[in-house]
N, C-alpha and C positions, 0 to 999 in steps of 0.2 A: 479544628477543622474536621468536619466529619468525614469519615472514610467509608468504602461501601457496606461494611457490616453494620455501622451506624445509620446509614440511609436505609438499610433493609429493615433494621428494627424499627425505625420510624413508621415505615409502612405497616409493620405488624401491630404497632400500637394504634394506629389510626384505624385498622380494620378490627380491632379488639381480639386479635388471635396471634399465636405464636406456634406454627406447626413445627415439628422436629423433622419431618419427612424431608429428605434431600429434593425431591421433585418441586416441593413448594418454594424451597429457598432458590433452586435454580430458576422457577417461573418468575418469582419476584425479581430476582437479578436480571433477567432478560427484559422485563418490564421498565426496570430503572434504566437499562442500558439503552433501550429503544427511546425513552425520552431524552436521555442524555446526548445520544448521537443527532436524534433529529434536531433538538434545538441548537446544538453546536454547529451543524451544517446548514441551518435554515438561515442565518443571518451573518453577515461579515463582522464578526466580531474582532475588536481590536487585539483582545488577549490570545487569538487563535492566528494571528499574522506569522508568516515565516518567510525566509529567504533562503534560496538554494541556488546552486551554480549549474547551468546547462551548458554542456561542451559541444558547439557545433563543428563538424569534421567534413572534409572535402571527400570526393569520391577516391575510393583506392583502387589503384591500377598497378600493373607491373612498372609502369614508368616512375611511380613514386615510392613503391615498396621494394621493388627488384624481386618480387615472388613469382613463382610460377606453379602452376597447377597440373594435377593428373587426376582424371576420373576413370576408374577401372571398369571394365565391363561387368565384373562380379558384383559391384555394389554402386549403382548409378546416383546414390544419394550421398555418397561419402566423396569429398574433396580433398585431396591430399596436397599440403602446400610445401614447397621447397624455396629455402633462401629468404623466408619471412615467416614470423609466427603471428598469425592473425589475433587481433584483440577480443576481448569478450563483449565489446560493445557492437560486434558485427551481429550479435544474436537479435534476430527479429527484422534485419535489414535485408536488401535486395541484391542477390548475386546475378549478373549478366554473364553468359558464358560466350564461347566463340560464335555461336549461331544467334546471338541476341535474345535467347530464351532467358526470362526473368522468373526466378524461384526464390521464395522466402528461405533465409539462413534459420534454421531450428536451434543449433548449438554449436558451441566451438571448445575444442579441447586440445591444447597445444597447437600443433601444426594441422590439426584435422577439422573440416568444417563439415557438418551434417545439414543436409537440404531436408525440406518438409515434402519434397517430392522428387522423383526421380529424374535425373537429367536425360535428355532425349537420347544420347549416345556416349560411348567412351571418348575420352580426352586424352591424348597422348602425354607422355611425361615432358615436362619442360615447356608446356605452352604459355605463351605471355598474352594471349588474346582474351582478358577477363576484366571484370571490374565489380565493385560492390559500392551501391548506391546508398547513402544514408536517408532513407525515405520517411523515417519517423524517429522522433525523440521522446523516450517515455518519461512523463513527468514524476514526481515523487509519488509514492504509493499511498501518501496522506493527503494529496492535493484534492480540494473540493471544488475550488474555482480560482482561476489565475487572476491576478491583479495586474500584473504588467511585467514586461521582458525588457530589460536595461542593459545596454551595452556601456560599461563603465570604462574599460581598459582604454578605448580609442575615442572617449569623449563623444559617441555617436548618440547617447541619450537613449530615450524610449524608442524600442522598434514598434512598428505598426503591427497589430494583431488583427487578423483576418478569420472570422469563424466560419463555420460550414455554410452558414445562410448566404454569405456573401462572397465565398470562395468563387462561385460559379460566375459571378460577373467580372471576375478578373482572368487574365490570361497569364499563369504561371508556367512558364516554358522551362520545363525540367532540364533542358541542355544549356541554359544560360547561367554562367558561372559568375562570381563576383562577391562583394561584401554583403552579406546578408541584411536586408532592411527590412523584411516581412517575416512574421512568424505564423503560420498556416495551421489552423486546428484541423487535426487528423482524426479518424475514427478510433473509438476506444478498443482496447486490447484485452481480451480475456482467454483464460484457459479452463478447459473443463477439468473438474477435479476427480478424484479417485471415488469409486462405487463402493468399495468394501473395506471394512476395518482391518486392521493387522490382527492376527493372532498371537495371543500372549502365552508364555511359558516361565515360571519362575525356576531358576536355576542356582545352584550352590555358588559359594565364593561371592566376589563383587563387593562394592562399598556404597551401595544404595542404603537409605536409612532402612533399619529393621522395622518389621510389622507396620509398614506404610503403604497405603494404597497409591498406585499411580495411575495415570491415565495417559493414553498414547494416541496420536494420529500422525498422518503424514500427508504432504502436498507433491505435487509435481512441478518442476521448474524446467520451462522451456520457452523457447523464442524471447527470453528476456524477461519472462513475467512469472509469477507464481500462481498456482491454482488456489482454488478454495479448498478447505481441509477435507480429509476423509471422515467417515464415522468414526467414533471413538471406541477404544477398548481398555479395560481395567484389569490390574493384577495386584496382589498384595504380597510382599516380601515378608520372610520370616526372620527369626533370629539369625540363622545360618544361611539361608538362601537369600542373597541380596544382588542378585542378577536377574534381569528380566530380558528374555530372549522375544524378538518379534519375528514372525513368519508369515508366509501368505501374503507377502507384498506383490503387487503386479510385475510381471515382466513387461517393460516398457519398449522393448525393441519392436521393430516393424513386424506385425504379426504373420504378415504373408510369407516372410522370408527368414524371419529371425536375425535379421541385420540390426547393426546398432543404430540407434537414435540419439544417444545420448540424452535423454529425458531423464532428469536425475530426481530421485524421491528424496525429499527433506523430511527428517524425522522430528517430532516434538513431544515433549511430554510435560505434565504438571502433576504436582501433589494433589491429592483429593483429600484436602482437610480445611479447605477455606483459605488457605494462604499461598496456594500455588498458581503462578502464571505459566503460560505456556511458553516454555523456552525450546530453543533449538540445540538439538544433542547430536546431530550427524547427518550425513547423506549417503545414499547408496547409488551405485550405477545402473543404468537400464537393465542388465540382465540379473542383477542381484535381487532376491527375493526374502533375504533374511537380515537381521540386524541385531547385536548384542549390546544391551546397554547394562555396564557393570559400573557406570558413572567415573571411571577413571579418567576420562579426558576432561571432566568438567567441575571436578571438586565435589563437596558434599551438599552445597547449599544452593537451592534453585533462585535464592534472592539475589546472590552476587552475580549478577549477569548485566553485561553492556545492553544498551537498550536495543542495539541492532540484533541482539540475539533472541529477543521477543517476538512471539508471532504478532503479525498485523496483518489482518485481512485485507487484500488489496481491492477486492471488487473489480469492476473494470477498470484498467489502467488508462488514464487520459494519455494522449500523445499529440505531438505537433510535428511539422516540417518547417524547414527554412527556405526562404527564397530572397534573393538570388542563391542558387546552389553555392555553398561555401568555396572558395579557392584557396583558402589557408589551410594548413596541416590542422590546426585546431584553433577555436576562438572560443573563450568563456564569456557567457552571458549572465546576468542575474536574473532569477525568476523569483518575483514576489507573488505569493498566492496565500489563499486561505485554506488552512489544514483541518483535517478531520483528528480528533483525538482517539487515543486507544480506548477500547472498551474496558470497563471496570471488571476484573476478573478475580484478583485477590481481595481477600477482606480488608485489607490494609491500602488498597488503592483509593487514591482522592481523586475527585473531578478537577480537571485543569481549567477550572473557573475561579473568578473572586470568591473567595469563602463565604461571602454576606449571601450569595445567591445559590449555595449548593441545595438548600431545601425546595427550590424551584423544581429540582428534578423529582422530588418526593411528591409534590402536589400535582405535579404533570402526570407523573406515573400513576398516582392515585385515580386521577380523574379518567385516564385510559382503562385502568382495571375496572372501574365502576361502569364504564360505558360497555365494556365487554360483557358484563353480567346485567345489563338492564337496568342498572340503578342510576337513573337519569337524575334524580334529585340531589343524590349523594355527589354525582359527577359535577353538577352544577355548583355545588358547595366548594369542592375543591378547585374549580376553575376561578371561583372568587378570590382564592388564596394564590393562585398560580398567577393570574393575569396582571395583578398590580406589580408582582415581583418581576415579571417579564417586561413591563413597561419601564420600570425603573432601571433594569440592566440595559435596556435599549437606549435610554436616555444618557447614561453614563459611558457604556462601553461599545456602542456602535460605532462603526467606519465614520470618521469624521465627514465624509464626502456624502453620507446619506443621513445625516443627523438632520433634524428639524430645527432650524435656527430662526428666531426672529429679533431682528437687530432694532433697537429703537434709540433714538437720538436723547441726549441729555435735557435738551429744550422741549418742552411738550406740556401736557396736562400736568396738573398737580400730582396725580398718582405716580407718573414716572420720573418726576424730577429726583436729583440726587438729593440724599439727605443734607448734603453740604450746600445746597443751592445750585444755581446756574453759573457755570464756570465763567469766569470774566478776568480780563486782564488788568494788572494793578500797576 
């Protein structure tokens, strides 16, 4: 089963060169990943199907939570709840205050809710006139295309999916509640990423590997989504200095007033030796601009991680809404979708494809490299290697609903008869 390093060496042999410069290796890796992700997302492959649970929720109000609110004049973006702890699922949803003003919720922390815009006026403590509407449900970050939404528990079966092009033909009254029967496509959600890399400095003590080069980046987490990563920075430990301190992280509080936004910064690192995946190592609050990585919280091996700890670039997150607006506290439905695999980062990473088609990534990548350099004849040669493999993979692993099938009767011309003759009763 060829891994990333072996696929890259296949490209080197085909191009009759083997550069030692890291820039060349990174360039070839990027071209291979472009081919891998493009082919993975272009067709509904059976081996990239996945199921996930989507939990629909009703409007949250004082009546069903017993929570009361207060918005102080000193910070009109901050709501303090009493008698109720808001869930993190409120992030990205719609808060409606006593004057019916609707504002998106940016973040939730214990009993505090942070709005993306200031509320119009202060709200006295103990106010019960509020609600939170679930206006969108984020789909999994690896979702490329939805296949179906199925309500299994109540035997309702497949829910009707309405896309953006057809939504305007329907009238989905947001005030009408009941058992949801329609899933409505919403606009994609994205978040601007950081502009600057962290500043790194090696310090004494710690338990990072000695004389090892590490690379760091960070992202923003806000409104229920994660941004693209920042530019990266590198530092190398020594025999005795095995801690790396990060500084110059941006202050993500509201710049006009230095009031809390609760926009969190997630920190990632990887080993720069061809074997390092980007792993999550911690996060810092909106006002904190430093982070110290001595590896004490995560052990000494970047390979021993849960998959959820690895960085996955979300790109714009797809979202849906439900109609009728649910009247149940919560209702689980099953989402079936086509997923996007992770990029190949570590040398040991293996494509999530049937092994017999891994070299399709090489031929496709070489075709693109040759086209970039104006080598059209060589590109055509690699296309002749890639196209038959792609046709074979489509014939075997394309979703059954879109396969081309020709069914023939046993009875017909001589060419199509069974080798055992025409079936008959005896």
